[in-house]
TORKOL-4160 file (C-alpha; in steps of 0.2 Angstrom, whole numbers, padded with zeros to 4 digits, m for minus):
436
<pt num="1" X="m0043" Y="m0113" Z="0134"/>
<pt num="2" X="m0053" Y="m0129" Z="0138"/>
<pt num="3" X="m0069" Y="m0118" Z="0133"/>
<pt num="4" X="m0063" Y="m0115" Z="0116"/>
<pt num="5" X="m0074" Y="m0128" Z="0108"/>
<pt num="6" X="m0089" Y="m0117" Z="0114"/>
<pt num="7" X="m0085" Y="m0105" Z="0100"/>
<pt num="8" X="m0093" Y="m0118" Z="0088"/>
<pt num="9" X="m0109" Y="m0115" Z="0096"/>
<pt num="10" X="m0108" Y="m0096" Z="0095"/>
<pt num="11" X="m0104" Y="m0093" Z="0077"/>
<pt num="12" X="m0111" Y="m0098" Z="0060"/>
<pt num="13" X="m0093" Y="m0098" Z="0052"/>
<pt num="14" X="m0080" Y="m0112" Z="0054"/>
<pt num="15" X="m0070" Y="m0114" Z="0069"/>
<pt num="16" X="m0053" Y="m0123" Z="0069"/>
<pt num="17" X="m0043" Y="m0128" Z="0085"/>
<pt num="18" X="m0026" Y="m0135" Z="0085"/>
<pt num="19" X="m0032" Y="m0153" Z="0085"/>
<pt num="20" X="m0042" Y="m0150" Z="0069"/>
<pt num="21" X="m0037" Y="m0155" Z="0052"/>
<pt num="22" X="m0033" Y="m0139" Z="0042"/>
<pt num="23" X="m0029" Y="m0129" Z="0057"/>
<pt num="24" X="m0011" Y="m0126" Z="0051"/>
<pt num="25" X="m0016" Y="m0120" Z="0034"/>
<pt num="26" X="m0030" Y="m0109" Z="0042"/>
<pt num="27" X="m0018" Y="m0100" Z="0053"/>
<pt num="28" X="m0004" Y="m0097" Z="0041"/>
<pt num="29" X="m0001" Y="m0079" Z="0036"/>
<pt num="30" X="0003" Y="m0072" Z="0019"/>
<pt num="31" X="0021" Y="m0071" Z="0024"/>
<pt num="32" X="0026" Y="m0089" Z="0026"/>
<pt num="33" X="0042" Y="m0083" Z="0036"/>
<pt num="34" X="0030" Y="m0078" Z="0050"/>
<pt num="35" X="0023" Y="m0091" Z="0062"/>
<pt num="36" X="0006" Y="m0088" Z="0071"/>
<pt num="37" X="0004" Y="m0098" Z="0087"/>
<pt num="38" X="m0014" Y="m0094" Z="0089"/>
<pt num="39" X="m0026" Y="m0103" Z="0100"/>
<pt num="40" X="m0040" Y="m0105" Z="0087"/>
<pt num="41" X="m0045" Y="m0099" Z="0070"/>
<pt num="42" X="m0063" Y="m0092" Z="0067"/>
<pt num="43" X="m0069" Y="m0089" Z="0049"/>
<pt num="44" X="m0083" Y="m0077" Z="0052"/>
<pt num="45" X="m0098" Y="m0078" Z="0041"/>
<pt num="46" X="m0103" Y="m0060" Z="0045"/>
<pt num="47" X="m0103" Y="m0046" Z="0057"/>
<pt num="48" X="m0113" Y="m0055" Z="0069"/>
<pt num="49" X="m0100" Y="m0068" Z="0070"/>
<pt num="50" X="m0086" Y="m0055" Z="0073"/>
<pt num="51" X="m0097" Y="m0048" Z="0088"/>
<pt num="52" X="m0099" Y="m0065" Z="0095"/>
<pt num="53" X="m0081" Y="m0069" Z="0095"/>
<pt num="54" X="m0076" Y="m0053" Z="0103"/>
<pt num="55" X="m0089" Y="m0055" Z="0117"/>
<pt num="56" X="m0082" Y="m0073" Z="0119"/>
<pt num="57" X="m0064" Y="m0067" Z="0120"/>
<pt num="58" X="m0069" Y="m0053" Z="0132"/>
<pt num="59" X="m0077" Y="m0065" Z="0144"/>
<pt num="60" X="m0063" Y="m0078" Z="0142"/>
<pt num="61" X="m0049" Y="m0066" Z="0145"/>
<pt num="62" X="m0042" Y="m0069" Z="0127"/>
<pt num="63" X="m0037" Y="m0057" Z="0113"/>
<pt num="64" X="m0044" Y="m0057" Z="0095"/>
<pt num="65" X="m0034" Y="m0052" Z="0080"/>
<pt num="66" X="m0042" Y="m0050" Z="0063"/>
<pt num="67" X="m0034" Y="m0055" Z="0047"/>
<pt num="68" X="m0044" Y="m0056" Z="0030"/>
<pt num="69" X="m0029" Y="m0065" Z="0022"/>
<pt num="70" X="m0014" Y="m0062" Z="0033"/>
<pt num="71" X="m0005" Y="m0048" Z="0025"/>
<pt num="72" X="0005" Y="m0038" Z="0038"/>
<pt num="73" X="0006" Y="m0052" Z="0051"/>
<pt num="74" X="0020" Y="m0051" Z="0064"/>
<pt num="75" X="0018" Y="m0068" Z="0074"/>
<pt num="76" X="0014" Y="m0058" Z="0090"/>
<pt num="77" X="m0002" Y="m0069" Z="0092"/>
<pt num="78" X="0003" Y="m0082" Z="0105"/>
<pt num="79" X="m0014" Y="m0089" Z="0112"/>
<pt num="80" X="m0024" Y="m0076" Z="0102"/>
<pt num="81" X="m0040" Y="m0081" Z="0093"/>
<pt num="82" X="m0037" Y="m0077" Z="0074"/>
<pt num="83" X="m0052" Y="m0070" Z="0066"/>
<pt num="84" X="m0053" Y="m0072" Z="0047"/>
<pt num="85" X="m0065" Y="m0060" Z="0039"/>
<pt num="86" X="m0064" Y="m0065" Z="0021"/>
<pt num="87" X="m0082" Y="m0069" Z="0020"/>
<pt num="88" X="m0087" Y="m0051" Z="0023"/>
<pt num="89" X="m0085" Y="m0048" Z="0005"/>
<pt num="90" X="m0099" Y="m0036" Z="0000"/>
<pt num="91" X="m0095" Y="m0021" Z="m0011"/>
<pt num="92" X="m0105" Y="m0006" Z="m0017"/>
<pt num="93" X="m0099" Y="0008" Z="m0028"/>
<pt num="94" X="m0109" Y="0024" Z="m0029"/>
<pt num="95" X="m0103" Y="0033" Z="m0045"/>
<pt num="96" X="m0113" Y="0048" Z="m0042"/>
<pt num="97" X="m0107" Y="0051" Z="m0024"/>
<pt num="98" X="m0090" Y="0044" Z="m0029"/>
<pt num="99" X="m0089" Y="0033" Z="m0014"/>
<pt num="100" X="m0087" Y="0014" Z="m0010"/>
<pt num="101" X="m0093" Y="0004" Z="0004"/>
<pt num="102" X="m0083" Y="m0013" Z="0006"/>
<pt num="103" X="m0083" Y="m0027" Z="0019"/>
<pt num="104" X="m0068" Y="m0032" Z="0028"/>
<pt num="105" X="m0064" Y="m0046" Z="0016"/>
<pt num="106" X="m0064" Y="m0036" Z="0000"/>
<pt num="107" X="m0047" Y="m0034" Z="m0009"/>
<pt num="108" X="m0041" Y="m0019" Z="m0018"/>
<pt num="109" X="m0042" Y="m0028" Z="m0035"/>
<pt num="110" X="m0061" Y="m0029" Z="m0034"/>
<pt num="111" X="m0063" Y="m0011" Z="m0029"/>
<pt num="112" X="m0052" Y="m0005" Z="m0043"/>
<pt num="113" X="m0061" Y="m0016" Z="m0056"/>
<pt num="114" X="m0078" Y="m0009" Z="m0050"/>
<pt num="115" X="m0073" Y="0009" Z="m0048"/>
<pt num="116" X="m0064" Y="0009" Z="m0065"/>
<pt num="117" X="m0080" Y="0006" Z="m0074"/>
<pt num="118" X="m0085" Y="0024" Z="m0069"/>
<pt num="119" X="m0068" Y="0032" Z="m0072"/>
<pt num="120" X="m0064" Y="0032" Z="m0054"/>
<pt num="121" X="m0051" Y="0025" Z="m0043"/>
<pt num="122" X="m0047" Y="0021" Z="m0024"/>
<pt num="123" X="m0031" Y="0025" Z="m0016"/>
<pt num="124" X="m0024" Y="0007" Z="m0019"/>
<pt num="125" X="m0006" Y="0001" Z="m0018"/>
<pt num="126" X="0004" Y="m0010" Z="m0029"/>
<pt num="127" X="m0004" Y="m0027" Z="m0024"/>
<pt num="128" X="m0022" Y="m0030" Z="m0029"/>
<pt num="129" X="m0024" Y="m0045" Z="m0017"/>
<pt num="130" X="m0021" Y="m0034" Z="m0001"/>
<pt num="131" X="m0037" Y="m0031" Z="0009"/>
<pt num="132" X="m0044" Y="m0013" Z="0009"/>
<pt num="133" X="m0048" Y="m0013" Z="0027"/>
<pt num="134" X="m0031" Y="m0019" Z="0034"/>
<pt num="135" X="m0022" Y="m0007" Z="0022"/>
<pt num="136" X="m0033" Y="0007" Z="0027"/>
<pt num="137" X="m0031" Y="0005" Z="0045"/>
<pt num="138" X="m0013" Y="0006" Z="0043"/>
<pt num="139" X="m0015" Y="0022" Z="0033"/>
<pt num="140" X="m0013" Y="0015" Z="0016"/>
<pt num="141" X="0001" Y="0021" Z="0005"/>
<pt num="142" X="m0005" Y="0022" Z="m0013"/>
<pt num="143" X="0002" Y="0025" Z="m0031"/>
<pt num="144" X="m0010" Y="0041" Z="m0030"/>
<pt num="145" X="m0005" Y="0046" Z="m0012"/>
<pt num="146" X="0006" Y="0061" Z="m0019"/>
<pt num="147" X="m0010" Y="0067" Z="m0027"/>
<pt num="148" X="m0023" Y="0063" Z="m0013"/>
<pt num="149" X="m0014" Y="0059" Z="0003"/>
<pt num="150" X="m0016" Y="0043" Z="0014"/>
<pt num="151" X="m0029" Y="0031" Z="0009"/>
<pt num="152" X="m0036" Y="0034" Z="0027"/>
<pt num="153" X="m0038" Y="0052" Z="0023"/>
<pt num="154" X="m0052" Y="0047" Z="0011"/>
<pt num="155" X="m0062" Y="0037" Z="0024"/>
<pt num="156" X="m0080" Y="0043" Z="0028"/>
<pt num="157" X="m0086" Y="0030" Z="0040"/>
<pt num="158" X="m0082" Y="0013" Z="0048"/>
<pt num="159" X="m0094" Y="m0001" Z="0054"/>
<pt num="160" X="m0086" Y="m0008" Z="0069"/>
<pt num="161" X="m0087" Y="m0020" Z="0083"/>
<pt num="162" X="m0080" Y="m0013" Z="0099"/>
<pt num="163" X="m0071" Y="m0022" Z="0113"/>
<pt num="164" X="m0087" Y="m0026" Z="0122"/>
<pt num="165" X="m0094" Y="m0034" Z="0106"/>
<pt num="166" X="m0106" Y="m0020" Z="0102"/>
<pt num="167" X="m0109" Y="m0015" Z="0084"/>
<pt num="168" X="m0109" Y="0004" Z="0078"/>
<pt num="169" X="m0106" Y="0015" Z="0064"/>
<pt num="170" X="m0091" Y="0027" Z="0067"/>
<pt num="171" X="m0089" Y="0044" Z="0059"/>
<pt num="172" X="m0080" Y="0060" Z="0062"/>
<pt num="173" X="m0096" Y="0067" Z="0070"/>
<pt num="174" X="m0102" Y="0051" Z="0080"/>
<pt num="175" X="m0085" Y="0047" Z="0088"/>
<pt num="176" X="m0071" Y="0059" Z="0084"/>
<pt num="177" X="m0058" Y="0050" Z="0094"/>
<pt num="178" X="m0061" Y="0032" Z="0088"/>
<pt num="179" X="m0063" Y="0039" Z="0070"/>
<pt num="180" X="m0046" Y="0047" Z="0071"/>
<pt num="181" X="m0038" Y="0032" Z="0078"/>
<pt num="182" X="m0044" Y="0020" Z="0065"/>
<pt num="183" X="m0038" Y="0031" Z="0051"/>
<pt num="184" X="m0020" Y="0025" Z="0051"/>
<pt num="185" X="m0018" Y="0020" Z="0069"/>
<pt num="186" X="m0019" Y="0001" Z="0065"/>
<pt num="187" X="m0032" Y="m0011" Z="0070"/>
<pt num="188" X="m0030" Y="m0010" Z="0089"/>
<pt num="189" X="m0046" Y="0000" Z="0094"/>
<pt num="190" X="m0061" Y="m0010" Z="0086"/>
<pt num="191" X="m0065" Y="m0024" Z="0074"/>
<pt num="192" X="m0069" Y="m0015" Z="0057"/>
<pt num="193" X="m0082" Y="m0025" Z="0047"/>
<pt num="194" X="m0085" Y="m0012" Z="0034"/>
<pt num="195" X="m0076" Y="0004" Z="0027"/>
<pt num="196" X="m0084" Y="0018" Z="0017"/>
<pt num="197" X="m0072" Y="0030" Z="0008"/>
<pt num="198" X="m0071" Y="0043" Z="m0006"/>
<pt num="199" X="m0066" Y="0038" Z="m0024"/>
<pt num="200" X="m0056" Y="0049" Z="m0035"/>
<pt num="201" X="m0058" Y="0054" Z="m0053"/>
<pt num="202" X="m0046" Y="0044" Z="m0065"/>
<pt num="203" X="m0052" Y="0048" Z="m0082"/>
<pt num="204" X="m0035" Y="0044" Z="m0089"/>
<pt num="205" X="m0020" Y="0034" Z="m0082"/>
<pt num="206" X="m0003" Y="0030" Z="m0089"/>
<pt num="207" X="0009" Y="0018" Z="m0081"/>
<pt num="208" X="0020" Y="0003" Z="m0082"/>
<pt num="209" X="0038" Y="m0002" Z="m0080"/>
<pt num="210" X="0055" Y="0002" Z="m0089"/>
<pt num="211" X="0068" Y="m0012" Z="m0086"/>
<pt num="212" X="0086" Y="m0011" Z="m0090"/>
<pt num="213" X="0102" Y="m0022" Z="m0086"/>
<pt num="214" X="0108" Y="m0020" Z="m0069"/>
<pt num="215" X="0124" Y="m0010" Z="m0073"/>
<pt num="216" X="0113" Y="0005" Z="m0078"/>
<pt num="217" X="0107" Y="0007" Z="m0060"/>
<pt num="218" X="0117" Y="0023" Z="m0057"/>
<pt num="219" X="0110" Y="0031" Z="m0074"/>
<pt num="220" X="0093" Y="0025" Z="m0070"/>
<pt num="221" X="0094" Y="0033" Z="m0052"/>
<pt num="222" X="0100" Y="0049" Z="m0059"/>
<pt num="223" X="0086" Y="0050" Z="m0071"/>
<pt num="224" X="0074" Y="0045" Z="m0057"/>
<pt num="225" X="0081" Y="0059" Z="m0047"/>
<pt num="226" X="0079" Y="0072" Z="m0061"/>
<pt num="227" X="0061" Y="0067" Z="m0064"/>
<pt num="228" X="0056" Y="0067" Z="m0046"/>
<pt num="229" X="0063" Y="0084" Z="m0042"/>
<pt num="230" X="0051" Y="0091" Z="m0054"/>
<pt num="231" X="0036" Y="0079" Z="m0053"/>
<pt num="232" X="0019" Y="0085" Z="m0051"/>
<pt num="233" X="0008" Y="0077" Z="m0037"/>
<pt num="234" X="m0001" Y="0066" Z="m0051"/>
<pt num="235" X="0015" Y="0057" Z="m0055"/>
<pt num="236" X="0023" Y="0043" Z="m0044"/>
<pt num="237" X="0039" Y="0034" Z="m0047"/>
<pt num="238" X="0048" Y="0019" Z="m0040"/>
<pt num="239" X="0066" Y="0015" Z="m0044"/>
<pt num="240" X="0071" Y="m0004" Z="m0040"/>
<pt num="241" X="0087" Y="m0014" Z="m0041"/>
<pt num="242" X="0083" Y="m0032" Z="m0043"/>
<pt num="243" X="0094" Y="m0047" Z="m0039"/>
<pt num="244" X="0085" Y="m0062" Z="m0045"/>
<pt num="245" X="0092" Y="m0078" Z="m0038"/>
<pt num="246" X="0103" Y="m0086" Z="m0051"/>
<pt num="247" X="0100" Y="m0072" Z="m0064"/>
<pt num="248" X="0108" Y="m0056" Z="m0070"/>
<pt num="249" X="0105" Y="m0041" Z="m0060"/>
<pt num="250" X="0091" Y="m0028" Z="m0066"/>
<pt num="251" X="0085" Y="m0011" Z="m0063"/>
<pt num="252" X="0068" Y="m0004" Z="m0065"/>
<pt num="253" X="0058" Y="0012" Z="m0064"/>
<pt num="254" X="0039" Y="0010" Z="m0061"/>
<pt num="255" X="0028" Y="0024" Z="m0064"/>
<pt num="256" X="0009" Y="0029" Z="m0062"/>
<pt num="257" X="0002" Y="0045" Z="m0069"/>
<pt num="258" X="m0015" Y="0052" Z="m0067"/>
<pt num="259" X="m0016" Y="0060" Z="m0084"/>
<pt num="260" X="m0013" Y="0057" Z="m0102"/>
<pt num="261" X="0001" Y="0048" Z="m0111"/>
<pt num="262" X="0007" Y="0064" Z="m0120"/>
<pt num="263" X="0010" Y="0073" Z="m0103"/>
<pt num="264" X="0017" Y="0058" Z="m0095"/>
<pt num="265" X="0030" Y="0055" Z="m0109"/>
<pt num="266" X="0036" Y="0073" Z="m0107"/>
<pt num="267" X="0038" Y="0072" Z="m0088"/>
<pt num="268" X="0047" Y="0055" Z="m0090"/>
<pt num="269" X="0059" Y="0061" Z="m0104"/>
<pt num="270" X="0075" Y="0060" Z="m0093"/>
<pt num="271" X="0072" Y="0041" Z="m0093"/>
<pt num="272" X="0076" Y="0040" Z="m0111"/>
<pt num="273" X="0094" Y="0045" Z="m0107"/>
<pt num="274" X="0097" Y="0029" Z="m0097"/>
<pt num="275" X="0100" Y="0017" Z="m0111"/>
<pt num="276" X="0091" Y="0004" Z="m0121"/>
<pt num="277" X="0078" Y="m0005" Z="m0110"/>
<pt num="278" X="0076" Y="m0023" Z="m0110"/>
<pt num="279" X="0057" Y="m0020" Z="m0108"/>
<pt num="280" X="0045" Y="m0006" Z="m0108"/>
<pt num="281" X="0027" Y="m0009" Z="m0102"/>
<pt num="282" X="0022" Y="0009" Z="m0100"/>
<pt num="283" X="0005" Y="0013" Z="m0109"/>
<pt num="284" X="m0012" Y="0020" Z="m0105"/>
<pt num="285" X="m0021" Y="0009" Z="m0093"/>
<pt num="286" X="m0036" Y="0006" Z="m0082"/>
<pt num="287" X="m0036" Y="0009" Z="m0063"/>
<pt num="288" X="m0041" Y="m0010" Z="m0063"/>
<pt num="289" X="m0024" Y="m0014" Z="m0070"/>
<pt num="290" X="m0013" Y="m0006" Z="m0056"/>
<pt num="291" X="m0007" Y="m0022" Z="m0051"/>
<pt num="292" X="0002" Y="m0026" Z="m0067"/>
<pt num="293" X="0014" Y="m0012" Z="m0065"/>
<pt num="294" X="0025" Y="m0021" Z="m0053"/>
<pt num="295" X="0017" Y="m0038" Z="m0054"/>
<pt num="296" X="0018" Y="m0041" Z="m0036"/>
<pt num="297" X="0016" Y="m0060" Z="m0031"/>
<pt num="298" X="m0001" Y="m0067" Z="m0030"/>
<pt num="299" X="0003" Y="m0082" Z="m0020"/>
<pt num="300" X="0009" Y="m0082" Z="m0002"/>
<pt num="301" X="0028" Y="m0085" Z="0001"/>
<pt num="302" X="0042" Y="m0081" Z="0014"/>
<pt num="303" X="0048" Y="m0063" Z="0014"/>
<pt num="304" X="0059" Y="m0051" Z="0025"/>
<pt num="305" X="0058" Y="m0032" Z="0023"/>
<pt num="306" X="0063" Y="m0016" Z="0031"/>
<pt num="307" X="0058" Y="0001" Z="0026"/>
<pt num="308" X="0065" Y="0018" Z="0031"/>
<pt num="309" X="0062" Y="0036" Z="0025"/>
<pt num="310" X="0075" Y="0046" Z="0017"/>
<pt num="311" X="0078" Y="0065" Z="0018"/>
<pt num="312" X="0086" Y="0067" Z="0002"/>
<pt num="313" X="0095" Y="0060" Z="m0013"/>
<pt num="314" X="0113" Y="0068" Z="m0013"/>
<pt num="315" X="0127" Y="0061" Z="m0022"/>
<pt num="316" X="0133" Y="0050" Z="m0008"/>
<pt num="317" X="0116" Y="0043" Z="m0005"/>
<pt num="318" X="0114" Y="0039" Z="m0023"/>
<pt num="319" X="0131" Y="0030" Z="m0024"/>
<pt num="320" X="0126" Y="0019" Z="m0008"/>
<pt num="321" X="0110" Y="0014" Z="m0016"/>
<pt num="322" X="0115" Y="0012" Z="m0034"/>
<pt num="323" X="0133" Y="0005" Z="m0033"/>
<pt num="324" X="0133" Y="m0005" Z="m0017"/>
<pt num="325" X="0128" Y="m0024" Z="m0017"/>
<pt num="326" X="0110" Y="m0030" Z="m0019"/>
<pt num="327" X="0114" Y="m0047" Z="m0013"/>
<pt num="328" X="0107" Y="m0055" Z="m0002"/>
<pt num="329" X="0092" Y="m0045" Z="m0005"/>
<pt num="330" X="0080" Y="m0048" Z="m0019"/>
<pt num="331" X="0074" Y="m0030" Z="m0021"/>
<pt num="332" X="0082" Y="m0013" Z="m0016"/>
<pt num="333" X="0069" Y="0000" Z="m0019"/>
<pt num="334" X="0067" Y="0019" Z="m0018"/>
<pt num="335" X="0050" Y="0026" Z="m0019"/>
<pt num="336" X="0046" Y="0044" Z="m0021"/>
<pt num="337" X="0033" Y="0051" Z="m0009"/>
<pt num="338" X="0030" Y="0069" Z="m0004"/>
<pt num="339" X="0016" Y="0079" Z="m0013"/>
<pt num="340" X="m0001" Y="0078" Z="m0003"/>
<pt num="341" X="0008" Y="0065" Z="0009"/>
<pt num="342" X="0019" Y="0079" Z="0015"/>
<pt num="343" X="0004" Y="0090" Z="0019"/>
<pt num="344" X="m0005" Y="0091" Z="0036"/>
<pt num="345" X="m0017" Y="0076" Z="0039"/>
<pt num="346" X="m0030" Y="0073" Z="0052"/>
<pt num="347" X="m0024" Y="0056" Z="0055"/>
<pt num="348" X="m0012" Y="0048" Z="0067"/>
<pt num="349" X="0001" Y="0047" Z="0053"/>
<pt num="350" X="0001" Y="0066" Z="0050"/>
<pt num="351" X="0013" Y="0073" Z="0037"/>
<pt num="352" X="0027" Y="0062" Z="0029"/>
<pt num="353" X="0040" Y="0075" Z="0028"/>
<pt num="354" X="0054" Y="0065" Z="0020"/>
<pt num="355" X="0053" Y="0064" Z="0001"/>
<pt num="356" X="0058" Y="0046" Z="m0002"/>
<pt num="357" X="0056" Y="0029" Z="0006"/>
<pt num="358" X="0069" Y="0015" Z="0005"/>
<pt num="359" X="0062" Y="m0002" Z="0004"/>
<pt num="360" X="0073" Y="m0018" Z="0006"/>
<pt num="361" X="0066" Y="m0035" Z="0003"/>
<pt num="362" X="0074" Y="m0053" Z="0004"/>
<pt num="363" X="0069" Y="m0071" Z="0004"/>
<pt num="364" X="0073" Y="m0079" Z="0021"/>
<pt num="365" X="0074" Y="m0097" Z="0014"/>
<pt num="366" X="0085" Y="m0102" Z="0029"/>
<pt num="367" X="0091" Y="m0095" Z="0045"/>
<pt num="368" X="0107" Y="m0090" Z="0037"/>
<pt num="369" X="0098" Y="m0081" Z="0023"/>
<pt num="370" X="0088" Y="m0072" Z="0036"/>
<pt num="371" X="0103" Y="m0066" Z="0045"/>
<pt num="372" X="0112" Y="m0061" Z="0029"/>
<pt num="373" X="0097" Y="m0050" Z="0024"/>
<pt num="374" X="0096" Y="m0042" Z="0041"/>
<pt num="375" X="0115" Y="m0038" Z="0041"/>
<pt num="376" X="0114" Y="m0031" Z="0023"/>
<pt num="377" X="0099" Y="m0020" Z="0029"/>
<pt num="378" X="0109" Y="m0014" Z="0044"/>
<pt num="379" X="0124" Y="m0009" Z="0034"/>
<pt num="380" X="0113" Y="m0001" Z="0021"/>
<pt num="381" X="0104" Y="0011" Z="0033"/>
<pt num="382" X="0120" Y="0013" Z="0043"/>
<pt num="383" X="0129" Y="0019" Z="0028"/>
<pt num="384" X="0114" Y="0031" Z="0024"/>
<pt num="385" X="0117" Y="0038" Z="0041"/>
<pt num="386" X="0107" Y="0054" Z="0046"/>
<pt num="387" X="0099" Y="0054" Z="0030"/>
<pt num="388" X="0087" Y="0041" Z="0037"/>
<pt num="389" X="0071" Y="0048" Z="0045"/>
<pt num="390" X="0066" Y="0042" Z="0062"/>
<pt num="391" X="0048" Y="0038" Z="0057"/>
<pt num="392" X="0041" Y="0026" Z="0044"/>
<pt num="393" X="0023" Y="0022" Z="0038"/>
<pt num="394" X="0013" Y="0010" Z="0049"/>
<pt num="395" X="0007" Y="0001" Z="0033"/>
<pt num="396" X="0025" Y="m0003" Z="0029"/>
<pt num="397" X="0031" Y="m0009" Z="0047"/>
<pt num="398" X="0038" Y="m0027" Z="0047"/>
<pt num="399" X="0042" Y="m0039" Z="0061"/>
<pt num="400" X="0054" Y="m0032" Z="0073"/>
<pt num="401" X="0046" Y="m0014" Z="0071"/>
<pt num="402" X="0034" Y="m0007" Z="0083"/>
<pt num="403" X="0019" Y="0005" Z="0082"/>
<pt num="404" X="0031" Y="0018" Z="0090"/>
<pt num="405" X="0041" Y="0018" Z="0075"/>
<pt num="406" X="0026" Y="0025" Z="0065"/>
<pt num="407" X="0020" Y="0040" Z="0075"/>
<pt num="408" X="0025" Y="0056" Z="0083"/>
<pt num="409" X="0026" Y="0055" Z="0102"/>
<pt num="410" X="0010" Y="0066" Z="0103"/>
<pt num="411" X="0001" Y="0055" Z="0091"/>
<pt num="412" X="0006" Y="0039" Z="0100"/>
<pt num="413" X="0001" Y="0046" Z="0117"/>
<pt num="414" X="m0016" Y="0050" Z="0110"/>
<pt num="415" X="m0018" Y="0032" Z="0102"/>
<pt num="416" X="m0013" Y="0024" Z="0119"/>
<pt num="417" X="m0025" Y="0034" Z="0128"/>
<pt num="418" X="m0039" Y="0029" Z="0116"/>
<pt num="419" X="m0034" Y="0011" Z="0118"/>
<pt num="420" X="m0034" Y="0011" Z="0137"/>
<pt num="421" X="m0051" Y="0020" Z="0137"/>
<pt num="422" X="m0059" Y="0009" Z="0123"/>
<pt num="423" X="m0051" Y="m0008" Z="0127"/>
<pt num="424" X="m0044" Y="m0009" Z="0144"/>
<pt num="425" X="m0044" Y="m0028" Z="0144"/>
<pt num="426" X="m0034" Y="m0029" Z="0128"/>
<pt num="427" X="m0047" Y="m0039" Z="0119"/>
<pt num="428" X="m0042" Y="m0033" Z="0102"/>
<pt num="429" X="m0025" Y="m0035" Z="0095"/>
<pt num="430" X="m0017" Y="m0026" Z="0080"/>
<pt num="431" X="m0002" Y="m0033" Z="0071"/>
<pt num="432" X="0007" Y="m0019" Z="0079"/>
<pt num="433" X="m0001" Y="m0015" Z="0096"/>
<pt num="434" X="0001" Y="0003" Z="0101"/>
<pt num="435" X="0004" Y="m0002" Z="0119"/>
<pt num="436" X="0017" Y="m0015" Z="0113"/>
C-alpha cells in the first residue's frame, strides 16, 4: 500500500488517497447506504490511464473495480483501487448503420438524445443517468426488452483492457468466450473502455404514468394483469404501489409502447376501468424522454432493494401484492417482462422464463429502518412462496445477492472458467464477482 502514491506518476487523471481532501466524496457510490473502503480512487483521463492502473494493480497484487458513477455498488471493495471512468465520454451515432459507439463514462440519457434525432433508440432502462457500459455488462433490462431482448444482445463489440493491461477490440469473431462473458456476465473479465451496439427503430413512441389513490391498488393490478396477458412485445408495463413518507399511499401504472397513440390506447383500455386518476402523463414522446416516465431520482441517495422473478399472477399472488402493507417500503413494484426476454439468448443470462419481476425498494435511513425493510421483503417473498423464481437478472442484483443468483449452473461454470483463464490473479473486480 505504501507504493500507492506512485499511481500519480503513471496516469494523467486525478489520483486520490485516503489522506487527500476529497477522497471520501470521490469514493462514494450512487447508493449512499453503501460504504466503499477502497485503497485509492483514480479518475481516468482515458483508456491509457485504465491500462496503466490495471498494470500497476497486477504488479502490486491489488484489484481494480471500475465505476463511472457508482450505480450497482455493493461495498465489496476493501483495499481495491476504484477506477472512475466518467471522462471516457465520447459518443458517436451512425444513423445509416443504426449503431452507437460510446465510451465507458457515457450515460443512457446522452445516447437516447442523440439516437432520437434519427428516429432510433437504444435499449435503455428507466434512469437516464445510468452508464451504458455498467448497465450493459449486467445484461441491461430495458423498457424495450420485450421487443428486442437484453441490451447485451445488441452489443457488436467492446474495447477492453485485459487483466495484464493490454488493450484490444473484442467481437464474437475475435474472442468468442470473452465476448460472451461480457454480454451480461458482469465486469469481472476485462475493463471495458468502449461499447458498440445496435440501435433500434423508434419512429413513434407512446408512454407515461397513470396515478391513482392507493385504495385502487387491487383494481389497478387487475387491469395490469388483463393488459399484460394480451400485450404485444412492443408494450411494457410496470405496476407500482407507492408509500411516500408522511403522505397518502398511491398506485401507478407506467407504460412504454413502441407504436402510435391510437394503438396504445386500445391496448391499455382496461386501465380506464380502474377509476378516476390523480394524474395521467401518457402521451406521444421521444426516446430522449424515457426518463420522465418514472422520474427516477437524479441525485445520489440511500436505498435498499430486492428483486425476484414471479412465475404468475394468480388471485392469491395478486392479493399479497395489492392488499398487503407497503410500509416500511417506499415502492412495491411489479414489472412485466417476457416477450423477447423469454426467448433463447446467446448471453450468460439466457432466457428469462418468468413473466414478471417483483421489485421492492425502501429508504434505510437508520439501522432500524434497514432491518424493517429486510423483514418486509422476507415476508413478502415468503408469502409468494413457490411462485418466486430461483434466478433474477444480474442488472438488478443488490448487496447481499451474488452472481450465482443470476445464472444457470452451466452458465456460471463457464463464466468461472473464463475468469480463471483470463484473470488468474483476480486483478479485475466486478460489483458481483463470479468467483465470490
